[in-house]
Residue, then its C-alpha position, 0 to 999 in steps of 0.5 A: m290417147i286414142s291409138d293411131i290405127q292405120s285404116k283404109p277408105h270408108p266405102k259406102r254400104p251397099s244400097s240393099d243393106r241401107r235402111d230407108r227412114k222417113t225424114s218428114n218430121k226431122p228439123a233438118s227437113s224443115p224450112l224453119y230449121h234452115q232459117l235458124v242457121p244465122a242464129y245457130e252461128a251466133l249463139w252456138p259458140a257461146v253455148s257449146k264450143r268451149r265445152i266441146a273443145e275441152n273434151i276433144a283436147a282431153l282425148d289426146i287424139a293421135p295422128a292419122t286417127q279416123v274421126l266421124e262427127v255425126g250432126v256436124g251442122t255448119g261446122l262450128s266444131l271443126d276447128t276444135y279438132p287437131h289437124h293431124i287427123e282425118l275428119t268426116g262430118v255428116d249432117l242431114s241439112v244441106p244448107m248447114l253443110a254448105e256453110a261447113q264447106e265454106r268454112i273448110d275451103k276458107n281455112d284450107w282444111q285438107h284433112i276434113r270432108v263433109m257430106p249429107m247423110n242420115a244419122e240413123s242410117l250411115d252410109f259407111e261400112d262397119d268398123s270404119f272409124d277410130l272415134v265417133t263424136s256427136f254434139h247436141t244432135v241425138s235429141v234432134v233426130n227422129d230415132p235416137q236409139a237408131m242413131m246411137r246404134e249406127m255410131v257404135r256400128v261404124c266405130r272400130p272395136g276399141g274405138q271411142i264415142l264422145l257424146i255431149n247432149h241434154f238429157r232429161s234430169k233425174n231431178p224432178l224439179i229440173a225436169a219439170v222446168v225443162d219440160s215446160a219448154g217442150n211445146l216450143t222446142k217440139h216444133l223444131g224437133w228438139r226433145t226435152d225428155l230424152r233419157l240417157d240410160p235407155l239410150l245406152d241400153q244393149l249397146p256393146i260399149r264400155l262407159e268410160d266417163r259420164f259427167k256434167p261440166k258443172p253441177w247446174s249444167l243441162f248437158t252431159v258429157l259421155r265417153a265410151t269404148c266401143k264393142v267391149d264387154r259392157m260389164e267392164s264399165a269404168v264408171d258409175c252410170n248413175d248421175 
């Protein structure tokens, strides 16, 4: 169970301490990306929601836990979290966040707030959250390493990271097939060649679990504990 850590509000980082990053190549800055919202709404539940719900349920999140979801999009994952937590969702796409806010208002979810924010430079103080999650986002941002560093930075010592995403397969045949879609997905900023091991390198985390939901799955589920000795990794990091 993720422990019930009583926490104070999350003040924003001083502007002088924030890193300005170019966002011109981000899909969330592209009109085409915003036009895909209806397709995203239609396809996402069938592709990802059950997997996300199962992994969130497995965490057994305690009451009053402070949770951050990075890349919340239109909020399709919001109802997979228990109502006894405090959940903040951030995304760079304002149109998607508008959809998320409508979903929050419709369901009267008082425990959830969403706000526009760059995943590569989060506007939260260090050690603000007990659990930081992200689903199918790290392969979309300009700088995946920066996003991962930020997720760990805002996670409290002993807090947890839950990440679900596609990563480049170590199987050459599978990697070649997936890479063949690269010319299409690159126009939306989606990477097909993101490697997991370099992404985790040098992060102050202990890897607790890393697996594919099914042997043929394109997606990897990763769970880690923040700001502990990486040499204490509880699992074999090899796929």
